N, C-alpha and C positions, 0 to 999 in steps of 0.2 A: 166323487173326485174324480177332478178333471187328471186326466191322463196323457203323459207328457212322452216324446220320443223323442231320440238322439239322432242327429243323421250321422253319415260315416266319420266326416270330415269331426264332430266331437266327439266320439265314440275311439278316434284313433289319438283325440288330444289327450282323454280320461286316461286311455293305455298308455302312453308316451310321458304323464306325467308320474304313471302309479312305478313305471319304471325306473323313472329320475329320483323318487325317492326311495326306491330301493336301493341302490348306486350309491346315491349323496348321502342320503342319510342326515345327518344336523351338521356335515361340513360346508354348509352354504350359510353358516347362523342366521336361519329365518329369511335370508333375500335371496332368491329361485337366481342362477349362473345365468347369463347372456347366451346362446348358442355356441358363441366360442369360447368361453367362458367352462362348458358344460364340456366340450371336446376338449380342451386342453386338460381337462380334470380327469377326463378317462383314460388320456392317453397315458397321463403319470401315474395315479394313482392305480389303475385295474394291473398292472401290469404287477404291481408291488405288493396287491389284495390276493392274489392267486395263489405268489409264493410263499408269502405270510402269512396265510391263513391261520387261523387257532381254532382249534374243536375242544369242544367245554361236553361235557357226558357228566351225568349223576349216578353214583352208584356203590356198592360196597365196595371194599377193598378186599380183592379175590373172589370175584364175583363178576355178573356181566354187565353191560349197561344198561344202567335202568329206563333210564331217558337221556333223550339226549336233547340237548339245548338251543333253542331258537332264540331269533330277536325279538320275538313276541312273550319270551318266556318269565315270568314274574320273579323278582331276587328281591335281595338288601342292595342298599350301593357298594356292598363288598363281593355281588357276583355268585351268592351262593342261592342255590335253587333250592325253590320252594315248591314243595309237590302241591297238586292240585286234589280235592275232590270233588267230579263232577267238575264245574264249572266254581269254585270256591276252595281258594288257600286253605290247607288246615291249618287248625288251631291249636295255639300252646295250650299244654296241661294246664296251666292258669286260666283258660278259657277263652283267653283273648285272642283278638284276630292279630294277625301279622302285622298289619299297620298299625296296631295300638305298641308295638315295639321299636327300641330305638334302633337305630341302623347304625349305629357301633358293633365293635366286633365280642360284646356281649351280649347283646341284643335285650337287653332289661326291658320290662315291661313296664309302658306309660300308667297302664292305669289301677297299676296294686305295690307293694312292697314287698309280696313275699315271693316272687317269680326270680328265677336265679339264670336267667336266661329263657330265649325262647325254644321250647323243647317239645315237639308234639309227639303225642301219643300213637301215630298213624304207622298203620302197617302196609309197605308195600307189598305188590305183585309177585316180588322176588321174596314175600317172609319174612323181611327181617325191617326192623322198625327203622323209621324216617331218621333218627338222629343216628346210626348205624354208618349214615352213605355220605360220600363224600363228592366236592363238588372238584371233578378233574379238566385240567388245562391242556392242552399237549397239541406239538405242534404237526404237521403230515408224516413228517418223519416217526415219531413218536407213536402215531396212531396205527400209523401201518403195521410197524415194529410190533405191535400188539396186535394184529392179524385182522383191526379194525377194517371198515372200509372208508375210503377219502373223499369218493365222489369225483365228479369233476369239477373244473376248476368252472369256480362261476363266479360274475362279477357283483356279486351285491354282497351289501354290506352287513357286520355282524350276522352269519350263517350260522356262528357256530357247531355245533356236533351233526347239521341237518344236512343227510347226502342223498335224499332221496324221498319219496311219500313213505316208505316204511319205514323209516327214521322217525317218521310222528309216533309209532306206533312204542308203545312199553314197551321194556326191553323183553319180557318173558312172551310177550306175542310177537315180536320180531322174531327170535328166535324161532319160533312156532310157524312163521309163516317161510321162514327163509330154509328149512328142513323141507318143505310144499317143493318149492321152486327157487331159481335165480332170483338176486335181487338184480333193480332193474338197470344199477352202476355195474354189474356184472361181479358181485362180490355176495361171498353167504357169511353173514354174521356167524362169525366163529369163537367160543370164550377164547380167551387169552391168562398168562399165567399169572398176571397181575391181575385180573377179576374173576378167573374160573377156575376150581380146580378139575381133574379132569372125570373125577368120583362123583363131583356133586351134577357134572354135566348129563353122566351118563345114568345117575339115579333117576335126572329129571324125563331124559328120553324115556325111560322104561316105563315111567308112571305114567307118560302121556300114551304111552302104544298098549300099556293095559288096560287105559281107558278107554281107549277107541274101541280095543277088542270085547269090550264087556257091551258099547255101545250097539255093536254090530251084533 
């Protein structure tokens, strides 16, 4: 197979286009903005985007954020997060996949008549079943009031709850990493009153310490 290389100019063009798609998203209607239109878009939209950003997370009420939702996260059209097992979405109790269910609020199965709506037996890393979780959409002020990191103002579209590399981790792994060292955005993933009680946090931390002691 012939090997092809790109010069610096071509590589920069690829990087610029990637940056463009992350900033503009689908706002150009499929037709690339001219350089002038792109600069005008950035001038008008980016300040509003930073100020009005919405943070999206998936977790159990009274517990920690189990997953921060990003631009590549799969969901129903109603923006309800669906967890993955490896690279595959979880299946419903009726054994059919996510895409086999309707997009309306009931999420009834298209392939069988006995399904009462998409509900998976999948158990999250937090120990709670999938159906006990809910998708939370909040403003920067609401997120900071819960004691959660809001990250830095980024210009990209649909960043959801992503505030740094560690927010790509599942909730229990994120809390474990944050207990070892500070987050890259200067915040620590701490539980809040609306997602986790003090007792459950102490029990979890104690269990991790005992596990480490036994390994040593």
